Every structure is written in C-alpha cells, then in structure tokens.
C-alpha positions in Angstrom: 11.8 31.0 47.0 10.8 30.1 50.7 9.5 33.2 52.5 8.0 33.5 55.9 6.1 36.6 56.9 4.6 37.6 60.4 3.2 41.0 61.3 1.3 42.3 64.4 0.0 45.7 65.4 1.2 47.2 68.6 -2.2 46.4 70.3 -5.0 43.8 69.2 -7.5 45.6 66.9 -5.2 48.3 66.3 -4.4 49.5 62.7 -1.0 48.0 61.7 1.1 50.9 60.0 3.7 48.3 58.8 3.6 46.8 55.3 5.6 44.0 53.8 5.3 42.3 50.5 7.1 39.7 48.3 7.3 38.9 44.5 9.6 36.5 42.9 13.1 37.7 43.6 12.0 40.7 45.4 10.5 42.0 48.7 9.8 45.3 50.5 9.1 46.2 54.0 7.8 49.6 55.2 7.2 51.0 58.7 4.9 53.9 58.6 5.5 56.8 60.9 3.8 60.0 62.1 3.7 62.4 65.0 1.1 61.2 67.7 -1.5 63.6 68.3 -0.4 66.0 65.5 -2.3 66.9 62.4 -1.0 65.0 59.2 -2.8 67.1 56.7 -3.6 63.7 55.0 -7.2 62.4 54.9 -5.8 58.8 54.1 -3.6 58.0 57.2 -0.2 56.6 57.7 -1.2 52.9 57.0 -2.5 54.0 53.7 0.7 55.7 52.9 3.0 52.9 53.8 1.0 50.2 51.9 0.3 52.4 48.9 4.2 53.3 48.7 5.2 49.6 49.3 2.9 48.3 46.6 4.1 50.8 44.0 7.6 50.2 45.1 7.5 46.4 44.7 5.8 46.8 41.3 8.5 49.0 40.0 11.5 47.1 41.2 10.2 43.9 39.6 8.9 45.7 36.4 12.3 47.6 36.0 15.0 45.0 37.0 17.8 47.3 35.6 16.6 50.5 37.3 18.4 51.3 40.6 16.4 50.6 43.7 16.8 54.3 44.7 15.4 55.5 41.4 12.4 53.1 41.8 11.8 54.5 45.2 11.9 58.0 44.1 9.4 57.1 41.3 7.1 55.4 43.7 7.2 58.5 46.1 6.1 60.5 43.2 3.4 58.2 42.3 2.1 58.3 46.0 2.3 62.0 45.9 0.2 62.2 42.7 -2.6 60.0 44.3 -3.1 62.4 47.2 -1.7 65.7 46.6 -5.0 67.1 45.3 -6.9 65.9 48.5 -4.2 66.3 51.2 -1.9 69.1 52.5 1.7 67.8 51.9 3.2 70.7 53.5 2.3 69.6 57.0 5.5 68.9 59.1 3.8 65.7 60.3 2.7 64.5 56.8 2.8 60.6 56.7 6.2 59.0 56.4 7.6 55.6 56.2 11.0 53.7 56.5 11.8 51.5 53.5 13.8 48.3 53.0 13.9 46.8 49.6 15.8 43.9 48.0 16.0 42.4 44.6 17.8 39.4 43.4 19.4 39.0 39.8 22.5 38.0 38.1 24.0 36.3 41.0 23.7 39.5 43.2 21.3 40.7 45.8 20.6 44.5 45.6 19.5 46.3 48.7 18.1 49.5 49.9 17.6 50.8 53.4 16.0 54.1 54.4 15.1 54.8 58.0 15.4 52.7 61.1 14.2 49.4 59.9 16.7 46.7 59.4 18.0 44.2 56.7 19.8 41.1 58.2 21.9 38.7 56.1 23.1 35.3 57.2 26.1 33.5 55.5 27.1 30.1 55.2 29.1 30.1 58.4 26.3 31.5 60.4 27.5 35.1 60.5 24.8 37.8 60.8 25.4 41.2 59.2 22.8 43.9 59.7 22.3 46.8 57.6 20.5 49.6 59.6 20.1 53.3 58.9 21.4 54.8 62.2 20.7 58.5 61.4 17.4 58.6 63.3 18.8 57.0 66.3 21.8 59.2 66.4 19.5 62.3 66.2 17.1 60.8 68.6 19.8 60.3 71.2 20.6 63.8 71.4 17.1 64.9 72.0 15.2 62.0 74.0 16.9 62.0 77.5 14.0 64.0 79.2 11.5 61.3 77.9 13.6 58.3 79.0 13.5 59.6 82.5 9.8 59.1 82.9 7.5 56.2 83.0 6.2 55.0 79.6 2.4 55.9 79.4 2.4 58.4 82.2 1.0 61.9 81.3 4.4 63.4 81.9 6.1 60.9 79.6 3.4 61.7 76.9 4.1 65.4 77.3 7.9 64.9 77.0 7.3 62.6 74.1 5.3 65.1 72.1 8.0 67.7 72.6 10.7 65.1 71.4 8.6 64.0 68.4 8.1 67.7 67.6 11.9 68.4 67.7 12.6 65.3 65.8 10.1 66.1 62.9 11.9 69.4 62.5 15.1 67.6 61.5 13.3 65.2 59.1 14.8 65.1 55.6 17.4 67.6 56.5 21.3 67.7 56.4 22.5 66.8 60.0 18.9 65.1 60.7 17.6 62.0 59.2 16.0 60.7 56.0 12.7 59.0 55.5 10.2 58.4 52.6 7.6 61.1 52.7 6.3 63.6 50.2 9.7 64.5 48.7 11.2 62.0 46.3 14.7 63.3 47.0 14.9 61.4 50.2 15.5 58.4 48.1 18.9 59.8 47.2 20.1 59.4 50.9 19.1 55.6 51.2 21.8 53.1 52.1 22.3 50.9 49.1 24.6 48.1 48.1 24.9 44.5 46.6 25.7 41.1 48.1 26.7 37.9 46.2 23.6 35.6 46.4 25.8 32.5 46.6 27.4 34.0 49.9 24.0 34.1 51.7 21.7 31.4 53.5 19.0 33.9 54.3 17.9 37.5 54.2 15.5 38.9 56.6 13.6 42.5 56.7 12.6 43.7 60.1 10.6 46.8 61.2 11.9 48.2 64.3 9.2 46.9 66.4 10.6 43.5 65.7 14.2 44.4 66.4 13.8 45.3 70.0 15.5 42.3 71.5 18.8 43.8 70.0 18.6 47.4 69.8 16.1 48.4 72.6 16.4 45.7 75.2 20.0 44.3 74.6 18.7 40.7 75.4 20.1 39.2 72.0 22.5 39.9 69.3 21.8 39.4 65.5 23.2 35.8 65.6 20.6 35.0 68.4 17.9 36.7 66.1 18.9 34.2 63.3 18.7 31.4 65.9 15.1 32.2 66.9 14.1 32.7 63.4 15.6 29.2 62.4 13.8 27.5 65.4 10.6 29.4 65.7 10.2 31.6 62.6 9.1 35.2 62.5 6.1 34.4 64.8 8.4 33.1 67.4 10.7 36.1 67.3 7.8 38.6 67.5 6.2 36.5 70.4 9.6 36.8 72.4 9.5 40.6 71.8 6.0 40.7 73.1 6.9 38.8 76.2 9.6 41.2 77.1 7.4 44.3 76.4 4.7 43.0 78.7 7.2 42.3 81.3 8.1 46.0 81.3 4.8 47.8 80.6 5.8 51.1 82.0 9.3 51.3 80.5 11.1 51.4 83.8 13.7 48.9 82.8 13.7 49.9 79.1 12.6 53.4 78.5 11.0 53.9 75.2 8.5 55.8 73.2 6.0 53.1 72.9 5.4 50.3 75.4 4.7 48.1 72.2 5.0 48.8 68.6 3.9 47.2 65.4 6.3 44.4 64.5 6.9 42.9 61.1 9.2 40.3 59.8 9.9 39.0 56.2 12.4 36.1 56.2 13.8 34.7 53.0 15.7 31.4 53.2 17.9 31.2 50.1 19.1 27.7 48.8 
C-alpha cells in the first residue's frame, strides 16, 4: 500500500478543518464545514468534529469489514454525537458538519462512500479518470449564489452577500430537495453515494477535499486526467501548490468568483499495484 498525503490550511497558521487518515486497506477524508460568523452551539469547533468523526469512521470500517460503509458512517455520527451532546447544543442550524469520503479494499473490490462535495478519483490501467462527486450541494448553491459572485471576494459587500447565501444554504442542509452532509443526525448517511469497483481495474484512487479540486471544478483549468498527470509527476504537494498559485493570481475573485479566496486543501493518493 503506497499512499501519499498532503494537506494545507487556507492560510498559514490557520486551523485546518480537513482531516485525512489511512489504515491498511482503508482511508477516509473529511472536510469540516460551518457557517462563517454564525454561532455553532459547539464548544469544540469544526476541526474537532471532522477529525473526531474521521477517526471513529476509519476505526469502524476497519474493525467491521463486512458492515456497509453507510452503516459505519451512521454509527460514527452517533458516536460523535454521544461525545458532545451533553456539552453542546446540537439543535443549532450552524452546528458543525463535514463532507465524507471513505474507501475500503477487500475480496477483490474497492468499496466507496461519498457524502458532500469532496471527490473520489479513480484511475484505470488505460489512464482513464473517473470522478465520483456528490453534486447536490453545488446544484443547490447555483440557485442561490448569483448575488455573491457579482461582488469582489473579500469585500464588505461580498461578505454580507456570502453570509446571506450561507444562511439560506444552511436551511436546505439535510433536507429533501437540498443537500446531505454529516452532522448531528446519523440519517444523513443513508443519502451517501456508495458503490464498488473491481480492484484489479484500478491503478490509483485519490481522495480530495474541494479546496484541492479547484483547478477542475472552480477554475476550469484542468480536467481529471490532467489532475492524475500532476499527481503522477509532482504528487499531492504539487497539485496543492498549483491550486495556490492560481488562487494567489486572483485574490479578489475577479476572474473566478468564489466564497473563499483560498480554502483548506487535502489530498490522499493511493497508488495500487
């Protein structure tokens, strides 16, 4: 098992709310999320939530290899809830949440789970790239964020419009017609994208937070095959470095309107064979 892992916070010295970890035959990546400026009701914070959930999930999927990944995620959400429901008010609309990507190898297949807007990228022996991404958050966001994208990133007007957008988005979290993400309610796990892929058809599998996929889905400067090429030549560090270069060339979001000028970026790349 040959795994490369890289992770950077949005800004130097800032807390990284992404989490990634690997065990023999299994890996997880989570991207913690909240509502900027909103009370969370949680004394621990978003990074605590994503790392605690990620640790419990990796332990569950390795300890119970026959248990479906979605059931392991639901169990892990319950576990996190039990750790802080006595100290935190989990009824807050802005209670900490996290995307989840999980994989587990066994019996000639690779099982996967994707919940939220992080990405799972497969490469086969012919160099074909196949991405599994939960598009529901993006689909809801597109309907709501036009006023945000018309304003310079980081400006007071942008911040105000972004706050309104995030408040509206939070109201659609874990609801039919909205989007699904890991939070206080274990039922969100039922809505994860899951499946299996034959292991012998793959040359690599990569887990990426949305801060690391911006070359493709935010900037349109690369496709998934290009991403595989960067990973092959420069590794996860090289891909994140390329993302940062583009972000720094457009700090005000004039060319590429976005909610954050820079974002936490995490990549776990597993080369198979």
